[in-house]
C-alpha positions in Angstrom: -27.8 5.2 10.5 -29.9 2.7 8.5 -30.0 -0.4 10.7 -31.6 -2.4 7.9 -28.5 -2.4 5.7 -26.3 -5.4 5.3 -22.7 -4.4 4.6 -19.8 -6.9 4.0 -16.2 -6.0 4.5 -13.9 -8.4 2.7 -10.3 -8.4 3.8 -7.7 -10.7 2.2 -5.6 -12.6 4.8 -1.8 -11.8 4.5 -2.5 -10.5 1.1 1.0 -10.0 -0.3 2.2 -13.4 0.9 -1.0 -15.2 -0.1 -0.9 -13.7 -3.6 2.7 -14.6 -4.0 2.0 -18.1 -2.9 -0.8 -18.4 -5.5 1.5 -17.1 -8.2 4.1 -19.7 -7.4 1.5 -22.5 -7.4 0.0 -21.3 -10.7 3.4 -21.4 -12.4 4.2 -24.9 -11.3 5.5 -24.6 -7.8 5.1 -27.6 -5.6 5.4 -25.9 -2.2 2.8 -23.5 -0.7 4.9 -20.9 1.0 2.0 -20.1 3.3 2.9 -23.4 5.1 6.5 -22.4 5.6 8.1 -19.8 7.8 8.2 -17.2 5.0 7.9 -13.4 4.5 7.5 -10.9 1.7 10.2 -8.3 2.2 13.2 -6.5 0.8 16.7 -7.7 0.0 18.6 -8.7 3.1 21.9 -8.4 1.3 21.3 -4.9 0.1 19.8 -3.8 3.5 16.2 -3.5 2.3 15.1 -4.6 5.8 11.3 -4.6 6.2 8.8 -7.5 6.5 5.8 -6.6 4.4 3.8 -9.8 5.1 4.4 -13.0 7.0 3.0 -16.5 6.9 1.2 -18.1 9.8 4.2 -20.3 10.7 6.4 -17.2 10.7 4.0 -15.3 12.9 3.9 -18.2 15.3 7.7 -17.7 15.7 7.0 -14.0 16.7 7.8 -12.4 13.3 5.7 -9.3 12.7 4.9 -7.1 9.8 7.1 -4.0 9.8 10.1 -5.4 11.6 13.4 -5.7 10.0 14.5 -8.7 8.0 17.5 -8.9 10.2 15.3 -9.2 13.3 13.1 -11.7 11.7 16.1 -13.8 10.6 17.2 -14.0 14.3 13.9 -15.5 15.2 14.1 -18.1 12.3 17.4 -18.9 10.7 15.7 -20.8 7.8 13.2 -18.1 7.1 12.3 -17.9 3.4 12.3 -14.3 2.0 10.5 -13.4 -1.2 10.5 -10.0 -3.0 7.2 -8.2 -3.6 5.6 -8.2 -7.1 3.2 -5.3 -7.2 1.9 -5.8 -10.7 0.8 -9.3 -9.7 -0.8 -8.0 -6.6 -2.8 -5.5 -8.7 -4.0 -8.4 -10.9 -5.0 -10.4 -7.9 -6.9 -7.4 -6.5 -8.7 -6.8 -9.8 -9.8 -10.5 -9.9 -11.2 -10.2 -6.3 -13.1 -7.0 -7.2 -14.6 -8.5 -10.4 -15.8 -11.5 -8.4 -17.4 -9.3 -5.8 -19.1 -7.1 -8.3 -21.1 -10.1 -9.5 -22.9 -10.0 -6.2 -23.6 -6.3 -5.8 -23.2 -3.1 -8.0 -22.5 -1.3 -4.8 -19.0 -2.6 -4.3 -16.3 -0.2 -3.1 -12.6 -0.9 -3.3 -11.3 0.4 -0.1 -7.7 -0.7 -0.6 -5.7 -3.1 -2.7 -6.8 -6.0 -0.4 -10.1 -4.7 1.0 -13.6 -4.1 -0.4 -16.9 -3.1 1.0 -20.2 -4.4 -0.4 -23.8 -3.4 0.2 -25.7 -6.7 0.0 -28.9 -5.6 1.6 -30.7 -7.4 -1.2 -29.4 -10.6 0.4 -30.8 -9.6 3.8 -32.8 -12.8 4.2 -29.8 -15.1 3.7 -26.8 -12.9 4.1 -24.8 -15.6 6.0 -25.3 -18.1 3.3 -24.2 -15.4 0.7 -21.1 -14.6 2.8 -20.2 -18.3 2.9 -20.7 -18.6 -0.9 -18.5 -15.5 -1.5 -15.8 -16.7 0.8 -15.9 -20.2 -0.8 -15.6 -18.8 -4.3 -12.7 -16.6 -3.4 -10.8 -19.6 -2.0 -11.7 -22.0 -4.8 -11.5 -19.7 -7.8 -8.8 -17.3 -6.8 -6.8 -19.4 -4.4 -6.6 -17.2 -1.3 -8.4 -16.8 2.0 -10.2 -13.8 3.5 -12.2 -12.6 6.5 -15.7 -11.3 5.9 -17.1 -8.8 8.4 -20.8 -8.2 8.4 -22.8 -5.4 9.9 -25.3 -2.6 9.2 -22.5 0.0 8.5 -19.0 0.2 7.1 -17.3 0.9 10.4 -18.7 -2.1 12.2 -18.2 -4.4 9.2 -14.6 -3.4 9.1 -14.2 -3.9 12.8 -15.8 -7.4 12.4 -13.4 -8.5 9.7 -10.5 -7.8 12.1 -11.9 -10.2 14.7 -10.1 -13.5 15.2 -9.8 -16.2 14.0 -8.7 -15.4 10.4 -10.2 -17.1 7.4 -13.6 -16.7 9.0 -16.9 -14.8 8.8 -17.7 -12.5 11.7 -20.8 -10.4 12.5 -20.8 -7.2 14.6 -24.3 -5.7 14.7 -25.3 -2.9 17.1 -26.6 -5.4 19.7 -23.2 -7.2 19.6 -21.0 -4.2 20.3 -21.0 -4.5 24.1 -19.8 -8.1 24.0 -17.6 -8.2 20.9 -16.1 -4.8 20.5 -16.1 -2.9 23.9 -13.7 -5.4 25.6 -11.1 -4.8 22.9 -8.0 -2.6 23.5 -8.7 1.0 22.5 -5.9 0.9 19.9 -7.9 -1.7 17.9 -10.5 1.0 17.1 -10.5 2.4 13.6 -8.8 5.9 13.5 -6.9 5.4 16.8 -3.2 5.5 16.0 -0.2 5.5 18.3 -0.4 9.1 19.3 -4.1 9.0 20.0 -3.6 5.7 21.9 -1.1 7.4 24.2 -3.4 10.3 24.9 -6.3 8.1 25.6 -4.3 5.9 28.0 -3.2 9.1 29.8 -6.9 9.5 30.5 -7.0 5.9 31.7 -9.0 4.8 28.7 -7.7 1.4 27.8 -10.6 -0.3 26.1 -13.1 0.7 23.4 -15.9 0.3 25.9 -14.3 2.8 28.2 -14.0 5.3 25.4 -17.6 4.7 24.4 -18.8 5.7 27.8 -16.3 8.5 28.6 -17.2 12.1 29.4 -17.9 14.1 26.2 -16.5 17.4 27.7 -13.2 15.9 28.6 -12.8 14.3 25.2 -13.7 17.6 23.5 -11.1 19.5 25.6 -8.4 16.9 24.8 -9.1 16.1 21.2 -11.4 18.9 19.9 -13.9 17.7 17.2 -11.8 14.5 16.8 -13.0 13.4 20.2 -16.6 13.1 19.1 -15.6 11.1 16.0 -13.7 8.5 17.9 -16.4 8.3 20.6 -19.0 7.8 17.9 -16.9 5.0 16.4 -16.5 3.4 19.8 -20.4 3.3 19.9 -20.6 1.9 16.4 -22.0 5.1 14.8 -21.2 5.6 11.2 -23.4 7.0 8.4 -21.0 6.7 5.4 -22.2 5.3 2.1 -20.8 2.7 -0.2 -19.0 4.4 -3.1 -19.0 2.5 -6.4 -15.4 1.9 -7.6 -14.6 1.2 -11.2 -10.9 1.4 -11.3 -8.1 1.4 -8.8 -6.7 4.9 -9.5 -3.0 5.3 -9.2 -2.1 8.3 -7.0 1.6 8.2 -7.6 4.4 6.0 -8.8 7.7 5.6 -7.0 10.7 3.6 -6.2 13.3 3.5 -3.4 16.4 1.6 -2.7 18.6 1.0 0.3 22.3 1.3 -0.7 24.9 -1.3 0.2 27.2 1.4 1.3 26.7 5.0 2.6 26.6 7.7 0.0 28.7 10.7 0.9 28.9 12.8 -2.3 26.5 14.3 -4.8 27.8 12.4 -7.9 27.1 9.0 -6.3 23.7 10.2 -5.1 22.8 11.3 -8.6 23.7 7.9 -10.1 21.3 6.2 -7.6 18.6 8.8 -8.3 19.0 8.4 -12.1 18.7 4.7 -11.7 15.5 5.2 -9.7 14.2 7.8 -12.1 14.7 5.4 -15.1 12.5 2.8 -13.4 9.8 5.3 -12.2 9.6 7.0 -15.6 9.3 3.7 -17.4 6.4 2.7 -15.2 4.8 6.1 -15.6 4.8 5.6 -19.4 3.5 2.1 -19.1 0.6 3.4 -17.1 -0.1 6.0 -19.8 0.1 8.9 -17.2 1.9 12.2 -16.9 3.2 13.7 -13.7 3.5 17.3 -12.5 5.2 16.8 -9.1 8.4 14.9 -8.2 9.3 13.9 -4.6 12.8 12.9 -3.4 13.2 11.1 -0.1 16.4 10.6 1.9 17.1 8.3 4.9 20.5 9.0 6.5 22.9 6.5 8.1 21.4 7.7 11.4 18.0 6.6 10.2 16.7 10.2 10.0 14.1 10.4 7.1 13.1 13.5 5.2 11.7 14.4 1.8 11.2 17.4 -0.5 9.0 17.9 -3.6 8.9 20.2 -6.6 6.3 21.2 -9.0 7.0 20.6 -12.7 6.0 23.5 -15.0 4.5 21.1 -17.6 3.1 17.6 -17.0 5.6 15.1 -18.4 6.6 11.4 -18.6 10.1 12.2 -19.9 13.0 10.5 -18.0 15.4 13.4 -18.6 12.9 16.1 -17.6 11.9 14.3 -14.5 15.5 13.6 -13.6 16.4 17.3 -13.9 13.7 18.1 -11.3 14.9 15.3 -9.1 18.4 16.7 -9.1 17.2 20.1 -8.3 15.0 18.7 -5.5 17.9 16.8 -4.0 20.3 19.8 -4.0 17.7 21.9 -2.2 17.1 19.4 0.6 20.4 17.4 1.2 22.2 18.5 4.4 25.4 16.7 3.4 24.8 13.7 5.8 25.8 10.2 4.7 22.9 8.6 2.9 21.6 5.1 3.5 18.5 5.1 1.4 17.1 7.2 -1.5 13.6 7.4 -3.1 12.0 9.0 -6.1 8.3 9.4 -6.5 6.0 11.2 -9.0 2.5 12.4 -8.2 -0.3 14.6 -9.4 -0.8 12.2 -12.3 -3.0 13.0 -15.3 -4.0 11.2 -18.4 -2.3 11.7 -21.7 -5.3 13.3 -23.3 -5.0 16.3 -20.9 -1.4 17.0 -22.0 -0.7 20.7 -22.8 2.3 21.3 -25.0 5.0 23.8 -24.0 4.9 26.4 -26.8 8.6 27.2 -26.4 10.1 23.8 -26.0 7.7 21.5 -27.9 10.4 20.3 -30.4 12.8 19.3 -27.6 9.9 17.6 -25.7 8.9 15.7 -28.8 12.5 14.6 -29.4 12.7 13.4 -25.7 9.4 11.5 -26.1 10.6 9.7 -29.3 13.9 8.7 -27.6 12.1 7.4 -24.5 9.6 5.4 -26.6 12.5 3.9 -28.6 14.4 2.9 -25.5 11.2 1.4 -23.9 10.6 -0.7 -27.0 14.2 -2.1 -26.9 14.1 -2.8 -23.2 10.7 -4.5 -23.5 12.0 -6.8 -26.2 15.6 -7.5 -25.0 15.5 -6.7 -21.3 15.9 -3.6 -19.1 19.7 -3.5 -19.4 19.7 -3.8 -23.2 20.2 0.0 -23.4 21.9 1.8 -20.5 23.4 5.2 -19.9 27.1 5.6 -19.9 26.9 6.9 -16.3 26.4 3.4 -15.1 29.4 1.8 -16.8 31.7 0.5 -14.1 29.7 2.4 -11.5 28.4 -0.6 -9.6 24.9 0.9 -9.8 22.1 -0.9 -11.5 20.8 1.0 -14.6 17.2 0.6 -13.2 16.9 0.3 -9.4 14.2 -0.9 -7.2 13.7 -4.6 -7.2 10.6 -6.3 -8.7 8.8 -3.5 -10.5 8.0 -0.2 -8.9 5.6 0.5 -6.1 2.4 2.3 -6.9 0.7 4.5 -4.3 -2.8 3.2 -4.1 -5.5 4.9 -2.0 -4.7 2.2 0.5 -6.6 3.4 3.6 -8.9 6.4 3.4 -8.8 8.5 6.5 -12.6 8.6 6.8 -14.8 5.7 5.9 
């Protein structure tokens, strides 16, 4: 490990909520929702029940990310709930990344709201540089962040998680004993719920206890993973900053929680078609093709499962994708009543790598022209300017999924 490096980890505070607040203010809003008990989450009326981000006033009332909107509402009757806007979040993330690149060519986009930077060239005044970066993000982009500073990526990330928020924190090797070792073991990067339980079974409750635990016991309990987490507990990490140029999309998907339980295939297909319409539209907008579709189901008993199918030829056609979605659903559904459905496309490729189907190219070309024509009409006159007859009097929206579709970004790499 190079102890002479200076690594920054920049982590946006309550990113989704902060970015939404900035959008409202930029478009003439007079109230900063960060100062209100507010959350970013799904539709309470339609049972989209999860808090994605919460304001500080909401957190002070005990509202937490990941809990249901219903539960959050019980803690605060006047809670303000706003839908997510993923396209705006991507713009905000891009603006952050461009600002950071002006300080270092070695800037790695770690997730939509996190970046690493190698700023060893600012070694003599790294704290002043961190203050400047943080100040510019606040002044020019309108949101706050934590900046963690250390000699490697692991410790820089751990530093940015330290409290208070909206601050700059250092965590160099000589500070590990005082700043990191007293923390609960579940705060260590790569320690999830299952690992936490196993560690606590060994009476390992803090990061320091893990750092000094017997190697042989950890190896017996966790195999090679035991060495990894013990190294992390001791601040050992040799990973390099990877330059990032674009935030690659791994997949595009959409899901919806239905206002009533689905109990037959016809109703399920209407919902799946509505989701597919939205997903395929976003796929074409991103100028990508997909070769895998994934369908997910959550039952009324809150059991979740999914199934995927490979498509013979990469496509962005709504009809071709929907045919695979239907096939996927038929293969997986166990006839339970359905509370939520999701459609996702993955294994994305660029248009220039498209290989035509020699036997069906005329049909594919016809489908493509139809999709492009419908997209143009919807872009000009609205998403419901052209709808399929299936949706007439069905009670199902022609394009489901709320504010845009969600993209699957490489949010958290499993290894730094």
